[in-house]
N, C-alpha and C positions, 0 to 999 in steps of 0.2 A: 504493500500500500504506500510505502514511502515514496516510490517513484511518481505517485500521483500528486504529491503535495505541491510541487512547483506549478503544475497546471491549475490546481484548485486555487492557489494564492493569486496567480496571474489573472484568471478569469473572474474571480471575486473582485479583484482590484479594478477590473473593467466594468463591474456592475452587472455581470451576466448571471442568469439563472443556471443552476447545475443539478444534475441527477446523478446518483451513485448506483452502480449495478454491482452486485456481489453474487458469486457462485456459492450457493448454500448447500447444494447436494449434487452428487454425480452418481450415475449408474452405469456400470460397464466401462467401456473405453471412453476416456474423456481427455481432450487436449490440455485442459487447465484444471488445477486442483481446487478443492473446496477452499474458499477464502480469497480466490482471485477476484480482482476488482477492475472496473473501469469507470471513469467519470465522463459525463457527456454535457456539453454546454448547450444553451438554447439556440445556438447557430448550427448545431450538429457536429461540432468538433469533439474529438474524443481523445482520451489518454488512457493507457493501460489496455487490458483485454480480459475477456471472460471465456474465450475459446481460442482455437488456433487461427482465428480470423473468419470462421465459417458462419457464426451467428451474430457477429458484431453489428452488421447492418440492421438486422431485425431488432436488436436491443436498442440501437440508436433511435429507430422509429418509435419504439415503445417509450423510450425516455422522453422524447419530444411530446408525446401525448400526455405523459405523466406531469410534465412541467406545465401543461395547460390545466389539467384537472387537480393537480397537487395531491393526488391519491396514489399511494404506493401499490405496486402490483408484484405478484409472484408469477414469473414466466417459466414455461416448461418447453424445452426443445429436445426432441429425440427422433429416432429413425422412424417412428410411427407417425410423425407429423409431416404432412405434405410440405408445409412451409419450411420445416427444418431441412428436408431433402433439397428443397429449392435453393437454400442458402448454403448447402454443402455439408451438413452434419451427418455424414454417411459412415462414420467410424464405428457404428454399432453401439454407441452409448447414448446417454441422455444427461442433460444438465438442467437444474432448477436455478433460476436467477432472480434474486430480489432486486427490484428497481425502485428507488425512492427519491423524492425531491430533497435537495439540500437547501437549508436556509441561506439566503444571499448574504446576510450579515452574520458573522461568527457568533456574536453574543446571544442570538435568538435560540440557539440549540446548544445549551451548555454540555450535554452529554456527548454529542458529536464533536464539539470543540475539545473536550477532554481526550477523546479517542485520537483525534488528529495531533494533539500535542504529545500524547504518549508515543505515537508513531514517530514524530519528529525527534523526540528525545530518546528514542530507543528504550522505552519502558515497557514492561510486561503488564498486560491486563487480561482478565477473562470477561467476556461479554456475552450476555444472553439477549438476542434480538427476537422479539415476538413477530412471527410471520403472519401475513394475511391468511385468512381462512380460505378453504377451498383448495382443490388440487392443481388448478392451473393446467388442465389437461391439454388444452390447445395452445400451440406455440404462439406466443405473442398476445394471448387473450388475457384480459384483466381478471383478477380474482377479487372477491369482496375485501374491502380495506379493513384494517383493525379498528376496533372501537376508538372513536375520537379522530379518525381520519389521519392518524399519524403513527409512526413506528415507536413502539415502547421498547426501551432497553434498560437492562440492569447490568451494572459494571462493578467488578470486584478487583481490587488490587492485591498483590501478594502481601501487603501490610494489613489487609483486612478492611480497607476503606471501601465504602459502598456508595454508588451514585446511580441516580435514575430510578425507574420503577416499572411495574408491569400493569396491564389493564386490570388484572385481578390481584390485589395486594395480598390476598391470602396465600398466593403461591410463592411469595418472596423467599421465605426461609428454605423451602424445598429447592428452589432454583439456585439459591446461594450455595447449598450443599453440592449441587451438581457443578457449579462454577469452581468450587474448590478442587474437584477432581480434574477439571480442565486445567487449572493452574498446575496441578501435579503431573500433567502430561497426557491425560486422556484425550483422544483425538477429537478435533472439532467435528460438528455434525448437527443434523436436525434431530430433535428429540421431542416426544409428546409428553407433556407434564400437566396433569390436572385438566386434560381436555384442550390444552393449548399447544401449538407447535412452535418451538423455539429453536433458533440457530445458536448453538453454543460454540464459542470460538475463543482460542487463546491468541491474542495479539502479542507478538514477541519481536525483539530486535532482529534486524537482518543478521545473518551469520557473519562472523568475523574471520578473516584469514590473516594470520600473523606470519610474515615471511622473514626469517632470520637469514640475512645475506642479500645485499643489493647487487646480485650478479645478473648476468644476461638472462638466465632462465627466469629470474624474478620479474624482469621487464615484461616478458610475454605473459607469465602467469598472473601478474597483477591485472593486466588488461583483460584477460579472459575471465578472471574471477569477478571483476566488477560487472562484466556483461551478464553473468548468471546470478547476480544479486548479493555478492559478498562485499562487506566493508573491508578494505584492504589496508593493512598496516605493514610498513617496511621498517626493519630494525637492522642497523649495521654501524659498527664503530669506525668505519673508514669513510671519510668525507668525500673522497674521489669517487667512491661507488654510490654512496647515498646522497645523490645530488638531485635537486628539483628538475634539472634538465633531463635526467634519465627517467624520472618518475613524476611527470607533470600532473597525473590524474589520480594518484592514490589518495586515500582519505587521511592517512598520517604517514609522514616520513620522519623517522626518529633516528638521530645520530647518537649512538652510545653503545655500551657493552650490554649484551643480552641479560647478564646476571644483574645488571642495574635497572634495566628497562622493564623486563617481564614482570617483576613483582608489582610495578606501578600499573601495568595493563590489566591486572586482576583477571586472569584467564578463567573463563567459565564454560558452561556446557554449550555455548554458542560460538566458542573459539576453536579454531583449527590452526595448528602450528606446523610450519614447513621449515626445516633447517637445511640450508643449501649452500653454506659458505665454503665447505671443504677445508675449513680451518678449525682444528680441534679447540683452539682457544675460544672460539665463538660457538662452535657447534655443541660441544659437550656440556658446558654450563647451561645453554639454552634447553637442551634435552632434559637435563636434571629437573629444571624448573617446570617445564611443560608436562613431564610425566607425573609430577606431584600435584597437578591441577586436574579439574574435571574435563579438560579439553577432550572431545571425543575422537579427534584425529591428531596424531603426532607422526610426521614423516621425516625421513632423513635421506639426503642424497648420498650416493656412493655405491661402490661395488660391494659384492658379498665379502670380499677380503677386507675392504675398508670398514664395513659394518662389523665384522668380527673383532677388529682392533678397537672399534668404538665401544662395543659391548664389554670388552675386557676392561677398558678404562672406566666405564660407568659402574661396573661391578666393584672395581677397586674404590670408587668414590662412595659406595654404599647403596647403590640403586638395586632394589630387589628384582628377582626374576620375573614376577608378575608384571611389574612396571616395564621392564625391558621388552617383554612380549608385546607390549602395546605399540612399539615403534614399527611403522610401515617402512621397511627397507629391504632391498632397494626400492626407492620411492616410485609410486605410480603403478597403474595397471600395466600388465605385460603386453604392450602392443609393438614391441621391437623398436621403441623410440631411440633415436640417435641425435637429432638436432635439438637445440634448446627449445624450439617451439613444440616439437613432438614430446619432449620430456615434460614441458609445462602442461600440454594437453593430457598426457597420461596421469600426471599428478592431480590435476583438477578433476578428472573423471573418477579417480579413486576417492578423493575427498567427497564428491557428490554422492558416490555409491555408499560410503560409510554414513554420511549424514542421512540419506534417505532410508537406509536400513534401520538406523536408530529411531527414526520417527514413525515406523510402522506400528 
């Protein structure tokens, strides 16, 4: 959702009306996952996507109607719908898309404002969004709007702060219990609670890739990682390598020793660490710190012989066998990579594979 913020801010600054479309359910094969979003302006401009491009046109048409009526709708697109076939959703799946008008002024919808601020600040929230009633069986057809002609949301932070509400206040505690499970990692999705259908979702920061070593592979890897949604941090103690000219688009470029920088970065379960300097003075301290963190991926560049020497040094430093087994080395999926670009591709593919497996 973070990629939508510049468009939302720009179009709001121009005084344009906006509609937000969110994938709340998928069935079978689907080009975009639950929680994918796009925003549509009153002139038909759009940012983001809810499919692989196959139903965006129909969603834009629905969004423009919704901006006229100000009534949210739940749309259904699938292979059984003639209109879905016409726009190209022939992949054998179905998607349910909530389309809702957004307030033109930020202060008029404090709950949505909080969600956008959390996304901007990379904060975690669990959100329950009450869906319009009805099944939305025909692609693009409206469903009855929720009571009050607006979307009701209940928001829970990891600290226990609660914002918003539901159309039935008696469901609040039950839904908050469900939101706690979402904060703990239960998958987002549509659930029926007390006769109401709610989309329960965990909004979380974009994943972070921390690259130790501003070498040539890092130049390509950083660019690729940003394309697939990672926040990229480069760490290197060598100023000739870690220069803005070599890394003009990374989120953070930090000059310093990994053993000094990594504790400040506070590696978490959204952090992925790649160690690629080929210099033991940089690599080994970085690996020690990364392996003591919750980072789901820790990879190190080097041959099997290099890695054997690395393991021996880390054992001598007191790193246990269970931690050592977490290192992905030689780094990357085995695609026969030889060039820096191919190694970067193999590395990023492995990181994405590990991340997606952990999120199942």
